[in-house]
RODO-2510 file (C-alpha; in nm, 4 decimals, decimal comma):
residues 551
     n   res          X          Y          Z
     1     x    -1,7135   -13,3960    -1,7485
     2     x    -1,7542   -13,4329    -2,1206
     3     x    -1,6003   -13,2590    -2,4191
     4     x    -1,6772   -13,2949    -2,7892
     5     x    -1,3179   -13,3513    -2,9182
     6     x    -1,0505   -13,5844    -2,7930
     7     x    -0,6943   -13,4563    -2,7572
     8     x    -0,4933   -13,1811    -2,5797
     9     x    -0,5906   -12,8225    -2,5973
    10     x    -0,2743   -12,6007    -2,5570
    11     x    -0,3049   -12,2250    -2,4782
    12     x     0,0031   -11,9931    -2,4567
    13     x     0,0544   -11,6141    -2,5300
    14     x     0,1935   -11,5451    -2,8728
    15     x     0,4388   -11,2771    -2,7453
    16     x     0,6139   -11,2825    -2,4128
    17     x     0,8571   -11,0156    -2,2926
    18     x     1,2056   -11,1341    -2,2125
    19     x     1,2405   -11,2176    -1,8488
    20     x     0,8654   -11,2487    -1,8068
    21     x     0,7105   -11,5704    -1,6753
    22     x     0,5804   -11,8173    -1,9379
    23     x     0,2202   -11,9135    -1,8606
    24     x     0,0742   -12,2108    -2,0567
    25     x    -0,2390   -12,4276    -2,0007
    26     x    -0,3088   -12,7751    -2,1462
    27     x    -0,6506   -12,9546    -2,1253
    28     x    -0,6758   -13,3304    -2,1811
    29     x    -0,9931   -13,4938    -2,3310
    30     x    -1,0174   -13,8711    -2,3909
    31     x    -1,3351   -14,0382    -2,5313
    32     x    -1,5183   -13,7149    -2,4830
    33     x    -1,4350   -13,6890    -2,1181
    34     x    -1,2045   -13,4462    -1,9364
    35     x    -0,9315   -13,6427    -1,7734
    36     x    -0,8392   -13,5324    -1,4250
    37     x    -0,5176   -13,6352    -1,2494
    38     x    -0,3347   -13,7077    -1,5709
    39     x     0,0342   -13,6350    -1,6310
    40     x     0,1122   -13,3823    -1,9066
    41     x     0,4616   -13,2846    -2,0218
    42     x     0,5627   -12,9466    -2,1682
    43     x     0,8480   -12,9191    -2,4205
    44     x     1,0052   -12,5949    -2,5551
    45     x     1,2077   -12,6329    -2,8704
    46     x     1,2117   -13,0106    -2,8057
    47     x     1,3388   -12,9791    -2,4544
    48     x     1,1130   -13,0845    -2,1719
    49     x     1,0699   -12,7940    -1,9356
    50     x     0,7939   -12,8992    -1,6989
    51     x     0,5506   -13,1828    -1,6094
    52     x     0,2179   -13,1138    -1,4419
    53     x    -0,0924   -13,3117    -1,3460
    54     x    -0,4362   -13,2082    -1,4594
    55     x    -0,6881   -13,0837    -1,2086
    56     x    -1,0519   -13,1878    -1,1772
    57     x    -1,1270   -12,9897    -1,4926
    58     x    -0,8685   -13,1866    -1,6863
    59     x    -0,6323   -12,8860    -1,7187
    60     x    -0,2638   -12,8695    -1,6348
    61     x    -0,1083   -12,5240    -1,5620
    62     x     0,2553   -12,4688    -1,6600
    63     x     0,4515   -12,1747    -1,5076
    64     x     0,8074   -12,1237    -1,6288
    65     x     1,0600   -11,8533    -1,5339
    66     x     1,1767   -11,6171    -1,8062
    67     x     1,4986   -11,7849    -1,9003
    68     x     1,4147   -11,8299    -2,2667
    69     x     1,6131   -11,6233    -2,5108
    70     x     1,4349   -11,3672    -2,7196
    71     x     1,2946   -11,4955    -3,0465
    72     x     1,0379   -11,7419    -3,1824
    73     x     1,0001   -12,0758    -3,0047
    74     x     0,7938   -12,3965    -3,0373
    75     x     0,6062   -12,5456    -2,7417
    76     x     0,4625   -12,9008    -2,7227
    77     x     0,2371   -13,0636    -2,4646
    78     x     0,2215   -13,4468    -2,4593
    79     x     0,0235   -13,7183    -2,2858
    80     x     0,1360   -14,0830    -2,2623
    81     x    -0,1085   -14,3284    -2,0988
    82     x     0,1440   -14,6088    -2,1016
    83     x     0,0347   -14,9752    -2,1043
    84     x    -0,2908   -14,8999    -1,9312
    85     x    -0,4731   -14,7440    -2,2255
    86     x    -0,2031   -14,7416    -2,4936
    87     x    -0,3006   -14,3816    -2,5812
    88     x    -0,0521   -14,1081    -2,6784
    89     x    -0,1591   -13,7492    -2,7480
    90     x     0,0236   -13,4199    -2,8166
    91     x    -0,0403   -13,0535    -2,9094
    92     x     0,1957   -12,7932    -3,0586
    93     x     0,2086   -12,4091    -3,0666
    94     x     0,4586   -12,1237    -3,1143
    95     x     0,5357   -11,8076    -2,9199
    96     x     0,7825   -11,5213    -2,9367
    97     x     1,0041   -11,3982    -2,6586
    98     x     1,0346   -11,0197    -2,7024
    99     x     1,3394   -10,8488    -2,5516
   100     x     1,3196   -10,5788    -2,2838
   101     x     1,3453   -10,2273    -2,4213
   102     x     1,5763    -9,9513    -2,2993
   103     x     1,4994    -9,6111    -2,4458
   104     x     1,7627    -9,3395    -2,4000
   105     x     1,6981    -8,9748    -2,4936
   106     x     1,9867    -8,7288    -2,5183
   107     x     1,9297    -8,3793    -2,3730
   108     x     1,9800    -8,1639    -2,5689
   109     x     1,8847    -8,3759    -2,8655
   110     x     2,2105    -8,4824    -3,0243
   111     x     2,2523    -8,7362    -3,3042
   112     x     2,5373    -8,9837    -3,3052
   113     x     2,5521    -9,0547    -2,9305
   114     x     2,6171    -9,4317    -2,8871
   115     x     2,4415    -9,6213    -2,6047
   116     x     2,5969    -9,9626    -2,5370
   117     x     2,4729   -10,2480    -2,3152
   118     x     2,7093   -10,4930    -2,1469
   119     x     3,0009   -10,3812    -2,3572
   120     x     2,8247   -10,4466    -2,6849
   121     x     2,8520   -10,2474    -3,0038
   122     x     2,5786   -10,0138    -2,8926
   123     x     2,3127    -9,8183    -3,0734
   124     x     2,3653    -9,4607    -3,1955
   125     x     2,1019    -9,1977    -3,1364
   126     x     1,8958    -9,0808    -3,4313
   127     x     1,8382    -8,7255    -3,5554
   128     x     1,6028    -8,6641    -3,2626
   129     x     1,8633    -8,7810    -3,0117
   130     x     1,6866    -9,1117    -2,9245
   131     x     1,8413    -9,4588    -2,8963
   132     x     1,6504    -9,7863    -2,8359
   133     x     1,8148   -10,1047    -2,7023
   134     x     1,6766   -10,4584    -2,6554
   135     x     1,7659   -10,6603    -2,3477
   136     x     1,7531   -11,0374    -2,3904
   137     x     1,7193   -11,1126    -2,0248
   138     x     1,6188   -10,9320    -1,7131
   139     x     1,8722   -10,8588    -1,4462
   140     x     2,1670   -10,6274    -1,3841
   141     x     2,3423   -10,4899    -1,6881
   142     x     2,6105   -10,2321    -1,7681
   143     x     2,4978    -9,9265    -1,9631
   144     x     2,7491    -9,6905    -2,1212
   145     x     2,7300    -9,3724    -2,3296
   146     x     2,9878    -9,2746    -2,5910
   147     x     2,9927    -8,9129    -2,7145
   148     x     3,0638    -8,8077    -3,0708
   149     x     3,4137    -8,6998    -3,1517
   150     x     3,4917    -8,3313    -3,1076
   151     x     3,5485    -8,1183    -3,4137
   152     x     3,6908    -7,7665    -3,4614
   153     x     3,3490    -7,6085    -3,4117
   154     x     3,1818    -7,8397    -3,1550
   155     x     3,2774    -7,9978    -2,8239
   156     x     3,0776    -8,2537    -2,6255
   157     x     3,0849    -8,3374    -2,2547
   158     x     2,8820    -8,5746    -2,0373
   159     x     2,6694    -8,4211    -1,7629
   160     x     2,4386    -8,6791    -1,5948
   161     x     2,1735    -8,9538    -1,6183
   162     x     1,8133    -8,8863    -1,5372
   163     x     1,8115    -9,1502    -1,2560
   164     x     2,0697    -8,9492    -1,0596
   165     x     2,3700    -9,1349    -1,1897
   166     x     2,6670    -8,9065    -1,2672
   167     x     2,9011    -9,1409    -1,4533
   168     x     2,8935    -9,2145    -1,8261
   169     x     2,9354    -9,5913    -1,7575
   170     x     2,7064    -9,7307    -1,4929
   171     x     2,5220   -10,0445    -1,3758
   172     x     2,1482   -10,0737    -1,4165
   173     x     1,8923   -10,3387    -1,3202
   174     x     1,6565   -10,4298    -1,6038
   175     x     1,3312   -10,6011    -1,5123
   176     x     1,0962   -10,4160    -1,7432
   177     x     1,1179   -10,1673    -2,0216
   178     x     1,3212    -9,8666    -1,9140
   179     x     1,3233    -9,5033    -2,0338
   180     x     1,6252    -9,2941    -1,9451
   181     x     1,7672    -8,9542    -2,0373
   182     x     2,1318    -8,8641    -2,0587
   183     x     2,2315    -8,4999    -2,0171
   184     x     2,5091    -8,3481    -2,2255
   185     x     2,6775    -8,0103    -2,2523
   186     x     2,7733    -7,8941    -2,5975
   187     x     3,0081    -7,6045    -2,6668
   188     x     2,9913    -7,4261    -2,9998
   189     x     3,2643    -7,2040    -3,1397
   190     x     3,0641    -6,8891    -3,2029
   191     x     3,1817    -6,5843    -3,4003
   192     x     3,0894    -6,2450    -3,2497
   193     x     3,0129    -5,9295    -3,4428
   194     x     2,9036    -5,5872    -3,3193
   195     x     2,6289    -5,3838    -3,4870
   196     x     2,4406    -5,0655    -3,4070
   197     x     2,0690    -5,0499    -3,3394
   198     x     2,0028    -5,0260    -3,7132
   199     x     2,1897    -5,3526    -3,7755
   200     x     2,4899    -5,1970    -3,9484
   201     x     2,8350    -5,3411    -3,8634
   202     x     3,0628    -5,1315    -3,6416
   203     x     3,4324    -5,0598    -3,6372
   204     x     3,5395    -5,3263    -3,3868
   205     x     3,8661    -5,1477    -3,3131
   206     x     3,6638    -4,8825    -3,1270
   207     x     3,4917    -5,1453    -2,9079
   208     x     3,6574    -5,2342    -2,5776
   209     x     3,6020    -5,3824    -2,2301
   210     x     3,3494    -5,6426    -2,3485
   211     x     3,2218    -5,8761    -2,0753
   212     x     2,9879    -6,1692    -2,1501
   213     x     2,7853    -6,3580    -1,8874
   214     x     2,6670    -6,7142    -1,9446
   215     x     2,4708    -6,9910    -1,7715
   216     x     2,5900    -7,1389    -1,4437
   217     x     2,7645    -6,8116    -1,3438
   218     x     3,0003    -6,8246    -1,6400
   219     x     3,1799    -6,4954    -1,7193
   220     x     3,4042    -6,4278    -2,0193
   221     x     3,5965    -6,1133    -2,1097
   222     x     3,6773    -6,0680    -2,4766
   223     x     3,8935    -5,8093    -2,6468
   224     x     3,9799    -5,6881    -2,9929
   225     x     4,0168    -5,8491    -3,2486
   226     x     3,7320    -6,0547    -3,0995
   227     x     3,8073    -6,4090    -3,2074
   228     x     3,5236    -6,6679    -3,1940
   229     x     3,4418    -6,7840    -2,8409
   230     x     3,3223    -7,1172    -2,7033
   231     x     2,9633    -7,0900    -2,5781
   232     x     2,8101    -7,3882    -2,3932
   233     x     2,4552    -7,5050    -2,3524
   234     x     2,3143    -7,5024    -1,9949
   235     x     2,3450    -7,8034    -1,7637
   236     x     2,0337    -8,0257    -1,7967
   237     x     1,8202    -8,0316    -1,4842
   238     x     1,5537    -8,2622    -1,3422
   239     x     1,2129    -8,1612    -1,2229
   240     x     1,0913    -8,3027    -0,8948
   241     x     0,8741    -8,6096    -0,9549
   242     x     0,9865    -8,6521    -1,3168
   243     x     1,2155    -8,9115    -1,4656
   244     x     1,3391    -8,7112    -1,7606
   245     x     1,5713    -8,4133    -1,7936
   246     x     1,5067    -8,0683    -1,9317
   247     x     1,7086    -7,7573    -2,0099
   248     x     1,6145    -7,4313    -1,8436
   249     x     1,6718    -7,1450    -2,0901
   250     x     1,9812    -6,9570    -1,9753
   251     x     2,1207    -6,7666    -2,2724
   252     x     2,4409    -6,5691    -2,2781
   253     x     2,4093    -6,1916    -2,2372
   254     x     2,6234    -5,8825    -2,2773
   255     x     2,7151    -5,7370    -1,9384
   256     x     2,9401    -5,4473    -2,0337
   257     x     3,1002    -5,2846    -2,3370
   258     x     3,2525    -4,9520    -2,4364
   259     x     3,2631    -4,7687    -2,7663
   260     x     3,5096    -4,4809    -2,7933
   261     x     3,5382    -4,4980    -2,4152
   262     x     3,1624    -4,4602    -2,3583
   263     x     2,9389    -4,7281    -2,2095
   264     x     2,7124    -4,8651    -2,4826
   265     x     2,5729    -5,1829    -2,3225
   266     x     2,2458    -5,2391    -2,1446
   267     x     2,3246    -5,5231    -1,9042
   268     x     2,1265    -5,8418    -1,9634
   269     x     1,9293    -5,7240    -2,2688
   270     x     2,1442    -5,8525    -2,5572
   271     x     2,1008    -6,2328    -2,5293
   272     x     2,2022    -6,5329    -2,7341
   273     x     2,1510    -6,9107    -2,7082
   274     x     2,4360    -7,1157    -2,8640
   275     x     2,3586    -7,3330    -3,1621
   276     x     2,5523    -7,5212    -3,4285
   277     x     2,6820    -7,2822    -3,6940
   278     x     2,5362    -6,9746    -3,5219
   279     x     2,6795    -6,6217    -3,5089
   280     x     2,6108    -6,3801    -3,2233
   281     x     2,5373    -6,0265    -3,3461
   282     x     2,5632    -5,7976    -3,0447
   283     x     2,3667    -5,4753    -3,0766
   284     x     2,5283    -5,1816    -2,9001
   285     x     2,3474    -4,8649    -2,7974
   286     x     2,4835    -4,6628    -3,0875
   287     x     2,2990    -4,4250    -3,3170
   288     x     2,3582    -4,2802    -3,6628
   289     x     2,4197    -3,9041    -3,6666
   290     x     2,4278    -3,7147    -3,9950
   291     x     2,5818    -3,3672    -3,9860
   292     x     2,5067    -3,1118    -4,2600
   293     x     2,6911    -2,7774    -4,2797
   294     x     2,4737    -2,5091    -4,4413
   295     x     2,4720    -2,1347    -4,4979
   296     x     2,2382    -1,9789    -4,2409
   297     x     2,0887    -1,7262    -4,4883
   298     x     2,0880    -1,8962    -4,8262
   299     x     2,0865    -2,2627    -4,7135
   300     x     2,3683    -2,3689    -4,9432
   301     x     2,5903    -2,6612    -4,8412
   302     x     2,9414    -2,5988    -4,7125
   303     x     3,2386    -2,8328    -4,7314
   304     x     3,4408    -2,7078    -4,4368
   305     x     3,5126    -2,9580    -4,1616
   306     x     3,3051    -2,9738    -3,8427
   307     x     3,4521    -2,9692    -3,4943
   308     x     3,2613    -3,2205    -3,2816
   309     x     3,2850    -3,2289    -2,9015
   310     x     3,1570    -3,5493    -2,7381
   311     x     3,0415    -3,6352    -2,3858
   312     x     3,3860    -3,7624    -2,2917
   313     x     3,5400    -3,4197    -2,3610
   314     x     3,7985    -3,4486    -2,6423
   315     x     3,7059    -3,2816    -2,9706
   316     x     3,7698    -3,4126    -3,3184
   317     x     3,7423    -3,2784    -3,6712
   318     x     3,4919    -3,4418    -3,9032
   319     x     3,5537    -3,4023    -4,2741
   320     x     3,2496    -3,3541    -4,4970
   321     x     3,1866    -3,5097    -4,8351
   322     x     3,1085    -3,3274    -5,1583
   323     x     2,7467    -3,2767    -5,0555
   324     x     2,8532    -3,1075    -4,7320
   325     x     2,7488    -3,3876    -4,4965
   326     x     2,9045    -3,6602    -4,2838
   327     x     2,7516    -3,9732    -4,1264
   328     x     2,8799    -4,0875    -3,7877
   329     x     2,7989    -4,3732    -3,5512
   330     x     2,8066    -4,2417    -3,1962
   331     x     2,7037    -4,3414    -2,8476
   332     x     2,4157    -4,1691    -2,6777
   333     x     2,4942    -3,8449    -2,4976
   334     x     2,5246    -3,4694    -2,5476
   335     x     2,7395    -3,3360    -2,8312
   336     x     2,8320    -2,9924    -2,9665
   337     x     2,9140    -2,9285    -3,3340
   338     x     3,0709    -2,6200    -3,4948
   339     x     3,1654    -2,5613    -3,8569
   340     x     3,5240    -2,4475    -3,9023
   341     x     3,4436    -2,1722    -4,1544
   342     x     3,4932    -1,7953    -4,1826
   343     x     3,2203    -1,5809    -4,0336
   344     x     3,0026    -1,6528    -3,7316
   345     x     2,9728    -2,0259    -3,6610
   346     x     2,7600    -2,0939    -3,3521
   347     x     2,7679    -2,4269    -3,1708
   348     x     2,4841    -2,6680    -3,2447
   349     x     2,3893    -2,8658    -2,9323
   350     x     2,2860    -3,2263    -2,9987
   351     x     2,1160    -3,4590    -2,7468
   352     x     2,1727    -3,7933    -2,9183
   353     x     1,9190    -4,0542    -2,8109
   354     x     1,8118    -4,1779    -3,1561
   355     x     1,9359    -4,1721    -3,5142
   356     x     1,8892    -3,8212    -3,6525
   357     x     2,0094    -3,5535    -3,8953
   358     x     2,1397    -3,2193    -3,7637
   359     x     2,2037    -2,9026    -3,9675
   360     x     2,4950    -2,6939    -3,8371
   361     x     2,4451    -2,3311    -3,9553
   362     x     2,7139    -2,0772    -4,0446
   363     x     2,6721    -1,6992    -4,0873
   364     x     2,9194    -1,6370    -4,3675
   365     x     3,0769    -1,2998    -4,4544
   366     x     2,8433    -1,2845    -4,7540
   367     x     2,5443    -1,3169    -4,5197
   368     x     2,6719    -1,0331    -4,3014
   369     x     2,7323    -0,8136    -4,6092
   370     x     2,3809    -0,8755    -4,7402
   371     x     2,2199    -0,8029    -4,4031
   372     x     2,4239    -0,4862    -4,3529
   373     x     2,3385    -0,3628    -4,7026
   374     x     1,9691    -0,4269    -4,6510
   375     x     1,9794    -0,2404    -4,3189
   376     x     2,1488     0,0622    -4,4741
   377     x     1,8945     0,0687    -4,7552
   378     x     1,6064     0,0655    -4,5066
   379     x     1,7611     0,3466    -4,3016
   380     x     1,8235     0,5523    -4,6154
   381     x     1,4666     0,4999    -4,7303
   382     x     1,3274     0,6107    -4,3953
   383     x     1,5548     0,9164    -4,3878
   384     x     1,4581     1,0143    -4,7408
   385     x     1,0893     0,9708    -4,6652
   386     x     1,1078     1,1942    -4,3524
   387     x     1,2975     1,4782    -4,5196
   388     x     1,0692     1,4688    -4,8214
   389     x     0,7609     1,5102    -4,6092
   390     x     0,9073     1,8114    -4,4351
   391     x     1,0052     1,9550    -4,7728
   392     x     0,6491     1,9204    -4,9011
   393     x     0,5040     2,1000    -4,5986
   394     x     0,7629     2,3770    -4,6232
   395     x     0,6553     2,4486    -4,9818
   396     x     0,2952     2,5156    -4,8769
   397     x     0,2342     2,8978    -4,8654
   398     x     0,2052     3,0326    -4,5114
   399     x    -0,1153     3,2435    -4,5717
   400     x    -0,3009     2,9303    -4,6725
   401     x    -0,2397     2,7720    -4,3331
   402     x    -0,4738     2,8316    -4,0379
   403     x    -0,3723     3,0934    -3,7842
   404     x    -0,2802     2,9715    -3,4420
   405     x    -0,2640     3,1973    -3,1373
   406     x    -0,1277     3,0947    -2,8028
   407     x    -0,1564     3,2808    -2,4764
   408     x    -0,0408     3,1983    -2,1304
   409     x    -0,2296     3,3932    -1,8711
   410     x    -0,0694     3,4735    -1,5377
   411     x    -0,3019     3,3775    -1,2579
   412     x    -0,2777     3,4379    -0,8863
   413     x    -0,2527     3,1480    -0,6423
   414     x    -0,5810     2,9688    -0,6023
   415     x    -0,7149     3,0622    -0,9410
   416     x    -0,7646     2,8542    -1,2556
   417     x    -0,5184     2,8574    -1,5433
   418     x    -0,6755     2,9287    -1,8812
   419     x    -0,5044     2,7194    -2,1445
   420     x    -0,5326     2,7332    -2,5192
   421     x    -0,4607     2,3926    -2,6763
   422     x    -0,3281     2,3423    -3,0237
   423     x    -0,5172     2,0167    -3,0796
   424     x    -0,8912     1,9488    -3,0590
   425     x    -0,8099     1,6131    -2,9043
   426     x    -0,6967     1,7869    -2,5867
   427     x    -0,9755     1,9353    -2,3747
   428     x    -0,9600     2,1485    -2,0664
   429     x    -1,1793     2,1491    -1,7642
   430     x    -1,3173     2,4650    -1,6134
   431     x    -1,5518     2,4988    -1,3267
   432     x    -1,6605     2,7020    -1,0278
   433     x    -1,4769     2,6529    -0,7031
   434     x    -1,6373     2,7969    -0,3939
   435     x    -1,3845     2,9869    -0,1854
   436     x    -1,5459     3,1313     0,1270
   437     x    -1,2351     3,3127     0,2519
   438     x    -1,0895     3,4383    -0,0785
   439     x    -1,1761     3,7862    -0,2158
   440     x    -1,3507     3,8155    -0,5522
   441     x    -1,1266     3,7779    -0,8529
   442     x    -1,1781     3,9643    -1,1777
   443     x    -1,1652     3,7401    -1,4829
   444     x    -1,1388     3,9141    -1,8198
   445     x    -1,2836     3,7785    -2,1409
   446     x    -1,0291     3,7493    -2,4208
   447     x    -1,1217     3,7975    -2,7817
   448     x    -0,8533     3,6762    -3,0201
   449     x    -0,7631     3,8998    -3,3112
   450     x    -0,5788     3,8354    -3,6328
   451     x    -0,2918     4,0558    -3,5263
   452     x    -0,2445     3,8626    -3,2073
   453     x    -0,2576     3,5183    -3,3689
   454     x     0,0762     3,3535    -3,4284
   455     x     0,1336     3,2127    -3,7730
   456     x     0,2853     2,8642    -3,7732
   457     x     0,3688     2,6222    -4,0474
   458     x     0,1633     2,3043    -4,0035
   459     x     0,4461     2,0789    -4,1195
   460     x     0,6976     2,1943    -3,8587
   461     x     0,5877     2,4045    -3,5618
   462     x     0,2351     2,2699    -3,5332
   463     x     0,3766     1,9229    -3,4709
   464     x     0,6060     2,0583    -3,1992
   465     x     0,3085     2,2138    -3,0216
   466     x     0,1154     1,8886    -3,0316
   467     x     0,4115     1,6973    -2,8875
   468     x     0,4783     1,9487    -2,6075
   469     x     0,1156     2,0024    -2,5097
   470     x     0,0628     1,6707    -2,3243
   471     x     0,3795     1,7254    -2,1200
   472     x     0,2822     2,0806    -2,0172
   473     x    -0,0778     1,9817    -1,9523
   474     x     0,0384     1,6982    -1,7293
   475     x     0,2518     1,9280    -1,5143
   476     x    -0,0257     2,1881    -1,4808
   477     x    -0,2743     1,9179    -1,3841
   478     x    -0,0515     1,8045    -1,0997
   479     x    -0,0257     2,1675    -0,9799
   480     x    -0,4040     2,2105    -0,9855
   481     x    -0,4543     1,8850    -0,7956
   482     x    -0,2108     1,9989    -0,5289
   483     x    -0,4031     2,3249    -0,4928
   484     x    -0,7320     2,1400    -0,4657
   485     x    -0,6054     1,9577    -0,1599
   486     x    -0,6400     2,2815     0,0430
   487     x    -0,9572     2,2952     0,2571
   488     x    -1,0735     2,6125     0,0835
   489     x    -1,0833     2,4374    -0,2565
   490     x    -1,2735     2,1190    -0,1652
   491     x    -1,6218     2,2628    -0,2373
   492     x    -1,5693     2,3188    -0,6117
   493     x    -1,7681     2,1997    -0,9099
   494     x    -1,6018     2,1378    -1,2462
   495     x    -1,6991     2,1793    -1,6100
   496     x    -1,5290     2,0677    -1,9343
   497     x    -1,5730     2,3179    -2,2183
   498     x    -1,4781     2,2264    -2,5739
   499     x    -1,1750     2,4006    -2,7257
   500     x    -1,0944     2,4885    -3,0836
   501     x    -0,7630     2,4713    -3,2691
   502     x    -0,5664     2,7914    -3,3206
   503     x    -0,7458     3,0240    -3,0837
   504     x    -0,7430     3,0985    -2,7162
   505     x    -1,0412     2,9788    -2,5175
   506     x    -1,2535     3,2598    -2,3777
   507     x    -1,3057     3,2121    -2,0106
   508     x    -1,6006     3,3535    -1,8157
   509     x    -1,8162     3,2291    -1,5327
   510     x    -2,0911     3,0115    -1,6762
   511     x    -2,3330     3,1214    -1,4092
   512     x    -2,2942     3,4926    -1,5146
   513     x    -2,2804     3,4601    -1,8978
   514     x    -2,6303     3,6054    -1,9441
   515     x    -2,7515     3,9404    -2,0651
   516     x    -2,8255     4,0479    -1,7117
   517     x    -2,4762     3,9761    -1,5824
   518     x    -2,3048     4,2951    -1,4629
   519     x    -2,0004     4,3666    -1,6832
   520     x    -1,8085     4,6898    -1,6673
   521     x    -1,4993     4,8089    -1,8514
   522     x    -1,1729     4,8620    -1,6784
   523     x    -0,9886     5,1773    -1,7769
   524     x    -0,6466     5,0461    -1,7345
   525     x    -0,6995     4,6735    -1,7506
   526     x    -0,4427     4,4069    -1,6992
   527     x    -0,1044     4,4328    -1,8586
   528     x    -0,1587     4,1384    -2,0881
   529     x    -0,4819     4,2930    -2,2179
   530     x    -0,3183     4,6187    -2,3014
   531     x    -0,0297     4,4445    -2,4718
   532     x    -0,2496     4,2651    -2,7248
   533     x    -0,4821     4,5586    -2,7847
   534     x    -0,7854     4,4267    -2,6091
   535     x    -1,0294     4,6309    -2,4034
   536     x    -1,0445     4,4612    -2,0746
   537     x    -1,3601     4,4031    -1,8877
   538     x    -1,4175     4,3300    -1,5298
   539     x    -1,6684     4,0718    -1,4281
   540     x    -1,7912     4,0687    -1,0791
   541     x    -1,8455     3,7170    -0,9732
   542     x    -2,0213     3,6155    -0,6576
   543     x    -1,8224     3,6596    -0,3420
   544     x    -1,8100     3,2929    -0,2708
   545     x    -1,6857     3,1637    -0,6075
   546     x    -1,3884     3,1833    -0,8441
   547     x    -1,2908     3,0242    -1,1724
   548     x    -1,0259     2,7715    -1,2633
   549     x    -0,9685     2,5193    -1,5400
   550     x    -0,8622     2,1572    -1,5154
   551     x    -0,7871     1,8742    -1,7512
***
């Protein structure tokens, strides 16, 4: 085979990882021809490493194990024909042996963690918690981790390696680049402060029985004066099928707390994840209650103290400021407040479930005096108005008032009762009732006269008649209804005549009030007719009917 240029063509990678095999090829051309079965020698940094014979293509293949130290090196391939042709040829090149890389990531990311190989000085982790080491040769090495020094606010502890190694110093086989993770636990000295739901600080002396739960079933009980506590990060864990580590969020939480003896914690809701320089503000279920003492009538502020009874039972006195108010921080529950002032001070019931303002009223002696005075004035005004009206009516001359006559007629059983009403609003009912078995009854017609009319003053006696009339009418109606229940009274028909004020109603059978009705005088007449000076008449009604009135 032919080639255009005489000499040795040397080919080798420019960068070779430490421990990797060195692969170099050298092609020999003499007088334009590829020279098969020729001896070529390979030198690295002037030291002969290998001799190979060319193949039919005139190429010699050199394969060397990775024993060369990391760095830049010179390689030379030579050909010496000896006395046969007296030809000597060579070719030079350079390559770099790159070290193996070990990358270590701290979890959580922590700067200043030193990773050392084979007892060396080691490499500290950067701000992101990563450290990178170079390995000059492949094989088994010793890898160690050194933690930063503890300080008054931070403590460090080793947890594990990501390849399931649990010791800080361990052996590791390096054949290629390696990525590892080292898990740490860091404890931070964390101050604790208690606030209400509005974020205002609380009186810590009233807080007790505080229990804090942390990751990995950690439980701490703290007490007043609540010094800073050490809170640790969770133990790093490994996901199945992954090489690295991760931290599952497991913050601390408040499990229990009391304020003034009342439970004010909601378990598991107040959480905190430790961090460098952090402060845990624990919010308790407390609310702001503002109490205002005011006059119930005038609304003015009072400065007397308030007696407050809480859910736990004991009562306490709350002093008010100049504006008559007091602001308290209390746990949720039912409270009762009463102002300690003269007069009537009712209890104000408070269901505290949020921050609120409550007005506690007081009925002062001044309020009671004003109400009593107003009541007496109203009663006096009503009394004066009533007596004045009666006085006005009494001054009206009697002759100028209408004449009112009132008559009560005695009737036999089964007959109607004529009734003279003193008010046109009251009407009477009269009608014919058929009585087959009763004898005819004589019904006189009454004509009222001026002598028989009774004079009454409209301002006094007329009102008494109007008030008594409904009661009397009601009783007479019940009597008539009872009489109607008899079999002889069931065949009656009823009429409602209109009545006038101040005169008796004339009663006569409607069916016989015509000019042809037979009317004859009675010499003697009834006693009531003779008494009032009336000439009585006798009306002969049909044998099967009689008269009665009904409301």
